[in-house]
C-alpha positions as CSV (number, residue, x, y, z in Angstrom):
1,X,45.8,12.9,-11.9
2,X,47.5,11.6,-8.6
3,X,49.0,8.0,-8.1
4,X,46.3,7.7,-5.3
5,X,43.4,8.6,-7.8
6,X,44.5,6.5,-10.4
7,X,44.7,3.1,-7.8
8,X,41.6,3.7,-6.4
9,X,40.1,4.0,-10.1
10,X,42.0,0.4,-11.1
11,X,41.1,-1.1,-7.9
12,X,37.2,-0.1,-8.9
13,X,37.4,-1.5,-12.2
14,X,38.7,-4.8,-10.6
15,X,35.8,-4.8,-8.4
16,X,33.4,-4.2,-11.3
17,X,35.0,-7.1,-13.3
18,X,35.6,-9.5,-10.4
19,X,33.1,-8.9,-7.6
20,X,30.0,-7.7,-9.4
21,X,30.4,-9.3,-12.8
22,X,32.4,-12.5,-11.5
23,X,33.3,-12.4,-15.2
24,X,34.3,-16.2,-16.3
25,X,37.3,-16.7,-18.7
26,X,35.6,-17.3,-22.3
27,X,32.4,-14.8,-21.4
28,X,31.1,-11.8,-23.2
29,X,30.7,-8.7,-21.8
30,X,28.1,-5.6,-22.7
31,X,28.9,-2.3,-21.5
32,X,25.8,0.2,-21.4
33,X,27.6,3.3,-20.8
34,X,27.1,7.4,-21.1
35,X,29.5,8.8,-23.9
36,X,31.2,11.2,-21.1
37,X,32.4,7.9,-19.3
38,X,34.6,6.5,-22.1
39,X,38.1,6.6,-20.5
40,X,36.7,4.5,-17.5
41,X,34.7,2.3,-19.7
42,X,38.5,1.5,-21.6
43,X,40.6,0.3,-18.2
44,X,37.0,-1.7,-17.2
45,X,37.6,-3.4,-20.7
46,X,41.4,-4.2,-20.4
47,X,40.3,-5.4,-16.7
48,X,37.7,-7.5,-18.5
49,X,40.0,-9.3,-20.8
50,X,42.6,-9.8,-18.1
51,X,39.8,-11.4,-16.7
52,X,39.8,-13.6,-19.9
53,X,36.8,-11.9,-21.4
54,X,35.9,-13.6,-25.1
55,X,34.7,-10.5,-26.5
56,X,33.5,-6.8,-24.3
57,X,30.9,-5.2,-26.7
58,X,29.6,-1.4,-26.0
59,X,26.2,0.2,-26.2
60,X,27.0,3.7,-25.7
61,X,24.7,6.6,-25.3
62,X,23.7,10.4,-24.9
63,X,21.5,11.9,-22.2
64,X,21.6,15.3,-24.1
65,X,20.4,13.3,-27.2
66,X,17.3,12.1,-25.1
67,X,16.5,15.3,-24.0
68,X,16.5,16.5,-27.7
69,X,14.5,13.4,-28.8
70,X,11.9,14.4,-25.9
71,X,11.8,18.5,-27.0
72,X,11.2,18.1,-31.0
73,X,10.0,14.1,-31.6
74,X,6.2,13.8,-32.6
75,X,4.1,11.9,-30.4
76,X,4.8,8.6,-32.7
77,X,8.6,9.1,-32.6
78,X,8.5,8.7,-29.0
79,X,6.4,5.6,-29.1
80,X,8.9,4.1,-31.9
81,X,11.5,1.8,-30.6
82,X,13.7,-0.1,-32.3
83,X,12.6,-4.0,-32.1
84,X,16.3,-4.9,-33.4
85,X,17.6,-3.3,-30.2
86,X,15.6,-5.4,-27.9
87,X,16.0,-8.6,-29.9
88,X,19.3,-8.4,-29.7
89,X,19.6,-7.6,-25.7
90,X,17.4,-11.0,-25.5
91,X,20.2,-12.7,-27.8
92,X,23.0,-11.7,-25.4
93,X,20.7,-13.1,-22.9
94,X,20.3,-16.3,-24.1
95,X,24.3,-16.8,-24.9
96,X,24.9,-16.0,-21.0
97,X,26.6,-12.2,-21.9
98,X,27.1,-10.4,-18.8
99,X,25.7,-6.8,-18.9
100,X,27.7,-4.0,-17.4
101,X,25.4,-0.9,-16.8
102,X,27.9,2.4,-16.2
103,X,25.5,5.0,-14.6
104,X,26.5,8.6,-15.0
105,X,23.5,10.4,-14.2
106,X,22.6,14.2,-14.9
107,X,19.7,14.4,-11.7
108,X,17.9,17.5,-13.1
109,X,18.4,16.9,-17.0
110,X,15.0,16.8,-17.7
111,X,13.4,19.1,-15.2
112,X,11.7,21.4,-17.6
113,X,10.2,18.5,-20.1
114,X,6.6,17.9,-19.6
115,X,6.8,14.7,-17.5
116,X,3.8,13.7,-19.9
117,X,6.2,13.1,-23.2
118,X,9.0,11.8,-20.2
119,X,6.3,9.2,-19.3
120,X,5.7,8.4,-22.7
121,X,9.2,7.7,-23.9
122,X,9.9,5.8,-20.8
123,X,7.0,3.6,-20.8
124,X,7.9,2.7,-24.7
125,X,11.2,1.7,-23.7
126,X,9.9,-0.7,-20.6
127,X,7.5,-2.4,-23.2
128,X,9.7,-3.0,-25.6
129,X,12.7,-4.0,-23.2
130,X,10.1,-6.2,-20.6
131,X,11.4,-9.6,-22.0
132,X,14.9,-8.6,-21.4
133,X,14.1,-7.3,-17.4
134,X,12.9,-10.6,-16.9
135,X,16.3,-11.9,-17.4
136,X,17.4,-9.2,-15.1
137,X,14.8,-9.1,-12.6
138,X,15.1,-12.9,-12.3
139,X,18.8,-12.7,-12.2
140,X,19.0,-15.3,-14.9
141,X,22.1,-13.4,-16.3
142,X,25.5,-11.8,-14.4
143,X,24.2,-8.5,-14.8
144,X,25.3,-4.7,-12.4
145,X,24.8,-1.2,-12.0
146,X,27.9,0.9,-11.1
147,X,27.9,4.6,-11.4
148,X,30.9,7.3,-12.5
149,X,30.6,10.8,-11.7
150,X,29.1,14.1,-14.1
151,X,29.9,17.6,-13.2
152,X,26.3,17.9,-13.4
153,X,25.6,15.4,-10.6
154,X,28.3,16.6,-9.1
155,X,26.9,20.0,-8.4
156,X,23.7,18.8,-7.0
157,X,25.3,16.6,-4.2
158,X,27.8,19.6,-3.5
159,X,26.5,22.6,-4.9
160,X,28.5,25.0,-2.8
161,X,32.0,24.1,-4.0
162,X,33.4,25.0,-7.2
163,X,33.0,23.0,-10.2
164,X,36.1,20.9,-10.3
165,X,36.5,20.2,-6.0
166,X,32.7,18.9,-6.7
167,X,33.4,16.2,-8.9
168,X,36.6,15.3,-7.1
169,X,34.8,14.9,-4.4
170,X,32.2,12.9,-5.4
171,X,34.4,10.3,-7.1
172,X,36.4,10.4,-3.5
173,X,32.5,9.4,-2.2
174,X,32.4,6.5,-4.3
175,X,35.9,5.2,-3.8
176,X,34.6,5.3,-0.1
177,X,31.1,3.7,-0.3
178,X,32.9,0.9,-3.0
179,X,35.9,0.3,-0.2
180,X,38.0,0.9,-3.4
181,X,40.1,3.6,-1.2
182,X,41.1,0.6,0.4
183,X,43.7,-2.2,0.1
184,X,42.6,-5.8,-0.3
185,X,38.9,-4.5,-1.6
186,X,38.2,-7.7,-3.1
187,X,38.5,-9.4,0.4
188,X,36.8,-6.6,2.0
189,X,33.9,-7.3,-0.2
190,X,33.3,-10.9,0.3
191,X,33.5,-10.4,4.0
192,X,30.8,-7.7,3.8
193,X,28.8,-10.0,1.2
194,X,29.3,-12.7,3.8
195,X,27.8,-10.6,6.7
196,X,25.0,-9.3,4.4
197,X,24.1,-13.2,4.2
198,X,23.7,-13.8,7.7
199,X,21.5,-11.1,8.0
200,X,19.4,-12.7,5.2
201,X,19.8,-16.0,6.8
202,X,18.4,-14.3,10.5
203,X,15.4,-13.2,8.7
204,X,14.5,-16.2,6.9
205,X,15.0,-18.0,10.1
206,X,12.2,-15.9,11.8
207,X,10.0,-16.3,9.3
208,X,8.0,-13.3,10.0
209,X,4.4,-12.9,8.3
210,X,4.3,-9.6,8.2
211,X,6.9,-6.0,9.0
212,X,5.0,-3.6,10.6
213,X,7.1,0.3,10.0
214,X,7.1,3.6,12.1
215,X,8.8,6.7,12.0
216,X,7.9,9.9,10.9
217,X,5.0,10.2,8.2
218,X,5.2,6.7,8.1
219,X,2.9,4.0,9.4
220,X,3.0,1.1,7.4
221,X,2.3,-3.0,7.5
222,X,3.5,-5.4,4.6
223,X,3.0,-8.7,4.7
224,X,4.7,-11.8,3.1
225,X,4.0,-15.3,1.7
226,X,5.8,-18.6,3.2
227,X,7.4,-19.3,-0.6
228,X,9.1,-16.0,-0.5
229,X,12.5,-15.5,1.3
230,X,15.0,-12.4,1.8
231,X,18.6,-12.4,-0.1
232,X,21.5,-9.8,0.2
233,X,22.4,-8.4,-2.9
234,X,24.4,-11.5,-4.3
235,X,22.5,-13.2,-6.6
236,X,23.6,-16.8,-8.8
237,X,22.9,-16.5,-12.2
238,X,21.5,-19.8,-14.5
239,X,24.9,-20.8,-15.0
240,X,25.6,-21.4,-11.1
241,X,27.5,-18.4,-10.7
242,X,27.6,-15.7,-8.2
243,X,27.4,-12.0,-9.0
244,X,26.9,-8.6,-7.5
245,X,24.1,-6.6,-9.0
246,X,24.9,-3.2,-7.4
247,X,27.9,-1.9,-6.3
248,X,27.8,-0.1,-3.6
249,X,25.5,-2.6,-1.7
250,X,24.1,-2.6,2.0
251,X,21.0,-3.7,1.9
252,X,19.1,-7.2,2.4
253,X,15.3,-7.5,0.6
254,X,12.3,-9.7,-0.3
255,X,9.5,-9.2,-2.1
256,X,5.5,-8.4,-0.6
257,X,2.6,-10.2,-1.2
258,X,0.8,-8.1,-3.7
259,X,-2.3,-7.2,-2.5
260,X,-0.5,-7.1,1.6
261,X,0.6,-3.6,1.9
262,X,-1.5,-1.2,4.1
263,X,-0.9,2.4,5.6
264,X,1.2,5.2,5.0
265,X,4.6,5.2,4.2
266,X,6.6,8.7,3.5
267,X,9.9,9.3,1.4
268,X,13.6,10.5,3.7
269,X,15.2,11.3,0.6
270,X,14.6,13.0,-2.7
271,X,14.1,10.3,-5.8
272,X,15.7,11.0,-9.5
273,X,13.4,9.3,-11.4
274,X,14.6,9.9,-15.5
275,X,16.8,13.1,-14.7
276,X,13.5,14.7,-12.8
277,X,13.6,14.7,-8.5
278,X,10.8,14.3,-6.3
279,X,11.2,15.1,-3.4
280,X,9.1,15.1,0.0
281,X,6.4,12.7,-1.1
282,X,3.9,10.1,0.6
283,X,1.8,7.3,-0.6
284,X,-0.8,6.0,0.7
285,X,-1.4,1.8,0.5
286,X,-5.0,0.2,0.4
287,X,-5.0,-3.9,-0.5
288,X,-1.6,-3.4,-1.6
289,X,-2.6,-0.5,-4.6
290,X,-1.4,3.4,-3.9
291,X,-4.9,4.7,-3.4
292,X,-3.2,8.5,-2.2
293,X,-0.1,10.4,-3.2
294,X,1.5,14.1,-2.4
295,X,4.8,15.4,-3.3
296,X,6.2,18.9,-2.7
297,X,8.0,18.5,-5.8
298,X,7.7,16.5,-8.9
299,X,4.0,15.6,-8.6
300,X,3.2,15.0,-12.4
301,X,6.6,12.7,-12.3
302,X,5.2,10.7,-9.7
303,X,1.6,10.4,-11.2
304,X,2.9,9.4,-14.0
305,X,5.0,6.9,-12.8
306,X,2.1,5.0,-10.6
307,X,0.2,5.2,-13.7
308,X,2.9,3.5,-16.2
309,X,0.8,0.1,-15.9
310,X,-1.6,-1.7,-13.7
311,X,1.6,-2.9,-11.1
312,X,3.0,0.5,-11.3
313,X,0.7,1.2,-7.9
314,X,2.1,-1.8,-6.4
315,X,5.4,-2.8,-4.2
316,X,7.8,-5.0,-5.9
317,X,10.5,-5.2,-3.2
318,X,11.4,-4.8,0.6
319,X,15.0,-4.0,1.4
320,X,16.4,-3.4,5.1
321,X,19.6,-1.1,5.3
322,X,20.8,0.0,8.8
323,X,20.8,3.7,9.6
324,X,24.8,3.3,10.6
325,X,26.0,2.6,7.7
326,X,29.0,3.4,5.2
327,X,26.5,5.5,2.8
328,X,24.6,6.8,5.2
329,X,27.3,7.9,7.7
330,X,28.6,10.3,4.6
331,X,25.8,12.6,5.5
332,X,25.5,12.8,1.6
333,X,22.1,12.7,-0.2
334,X,23.7,11.8,-2.9
335,X,20.2,12.2,-6.0
336,X,21.1,8.8,-7.4
337,X,19.2,5.4,-6.2
338,X,21.9,3.4,-6.3
339,X,23.7,5.1,-3.7
340,X,20.5,6.6,-1.3
341,X,18.6,3.1,-1.5
342,X,21.9,1.7,-0.3
343,X,21.8,4.3,2.9
344,X,18.5,3.6,3.4
345,X,15.4,1.2,4.6
346,X,13.7,1.5,0.6
347,X,10.8,-0.2,-1.1
348,X,10.2,-0.4,-4.5
349,X,7.5,0.0,-7.1
350,X,6.5,-2.5,-9.7
351,X,7.8,-5.5,-10.4
352,X,8.6,-8.4,-8.2
353,X,11.8,-10.1,-8.3
354,X,11.6,-13.5,-8.8
355,X,15.5,-14.1,-7.2
356,X,13.3,-14.1,-3.9
357,X,10.7,-16.7,-4.6
358,X,11.8,-20.1,-3.8
359,X,12.2,-21.8,-7.3
360,X,10.7,-18.7,-8.8
361,X,12.9,-19.3,-11.7
362,X,10.7,-22.6,-12.8
363,X,7.2,-21.1,-12.0
364,X,5.0,-20.1,-14.2
365,X,3.3,-16.8,-13.9
366,X,0.4,-17.9,-12.9
367,X,2.1,-19.7,-10.0
368,X,3.8,-16.5,-9.1
369,X,0.7,-14.5,-9.0
370,X,-1.1,-17.4,-6.6
371,X,1.6,-16.5,-4.3
372,X,1.0,-12.3,-4.6
373,X,4.0,-11.6,-6.9
374,X,3.5,-8.4,-8.6
375,X,4.5,-7.8,-12.6
376,X,4.8,-4.5,-14.0
377,X,7.0,-3.1,-16.6
378,X,8.9,-0.7,-14.4
379,X,10.8,-1.3,-10.9
380,X,11.3,2.1,-9.2
381,X,13.1,2.2,-5.7
382,X,12.7,4.7,-3.1
383,X,13.9,5.8,0.0
384,X,12.1,5.3,3.4
385,X,14.5,5.1,6.1
386,X,16.3,7.4,8.9
387,X,17.6,7.7,12.4
388,X,13.8,7.6,13.3
389,X,12.3,4.3,12.2
390,X,11.4,1.2,13.7
391,X,10.6,-1.9,12.7
392,X,8.4,-4.9,14.3
393,X,8.4,-8.4,12.8
394,X,4.9,-10.5,13.2
395,X,5.1,-14.4,12.9
396,X,2.1,-16.4,12.4
397,X,1.6,-17.1,15.9
398,X,1.3,-13.4,16.5
399,X,4.7,-12.9,18.0
400,X,6.1,-9.8,17.6
401,X,10.0,-9.3,17.5
402,X,11.9,-5.9,17.4
403,X,14.0,-5.9,14.2
404,X,15.0,-2.4,13.7
405,X,15.3,0.4,16.5
406,X,16.4,3.8,16.0
407,X,17.2,3.2,12.1
408,X,19.7,0.1,13.2
409,X,19.6,-3.9,13.7
410,X,18.1,-4.8,16.8
């Protein structure tokens, strides 16, 4: 490894600790990561202790073991989840432990695995971790998703390149899209977040009742409640500490009224869901619910996703991302939602985010439901933006304003 790579890697680890998690002195950190990422976990751990971490905990996993379980376990085994683990994560959240989820995906890992069994395992995990997910969705604790390459992931992104070159090129693009290939990375991110906050402020001042999306295969209307708000991907936890839960991030987002989504929307990038790629799919909504869908690839996986629970076939997030942005400008399909969703306008099936509701953290479930808040065990983003997408905002008095034209901010 050359010196430039080592410096970029160090900046990436610092960005995760200082900006993403904004780890505080005396705070504990939990790192959830695949066993293949142990070297980078060590680097992040060093940076965390340099920042004053009280303790750094690790929760390593192996996707290949997950695949073996899916192939060999009984159905009863797939429906079993260690309650001690779910309780442990709740206890950590109650003690303000920061959470780093390092994703190192293999997008085709479960391509040949029975999607029904995959759905069964996913649902079991989602049910068991539902209470902890509320801490995440509500921004109650500091948490972050960041990614590091795997050979398998790199080959799906750059299939024409030799393995080693593909792996290096993926790292290169992670550094580029997270701005860690530049000096003063932290200062660059502070400026970037400030610009995103300005966009969110403009949308809130617009006070739009509806957004209308039009593009190839898309004609969709989404309604919003007056109590919801647009925010950038900078949250503030219950201790008043700001953090950035996604690296990279280019989005501003809000939540729709659960029953206020109508029309058809088509995906513009593949969705990697639990090791299976869903490609070229479309969803038709009526009064908020998906009433029809299609997919050229991954149909059964999409079907099982929509059937996870009642809320899985409704939307829980609406995000705006300009087509002219760093990730989009790479012209790379990453086959990874963390990157692809930040190259494209996107929406999410499933659980809505309480951080997008005025005083949402203090509202009861019944109060949230009164404003059209969607509850679900899942939250799955998928990409609908392109250079051909137009978005109009409609105000309460019927005034129409252009928000996006040809995929970019007006």
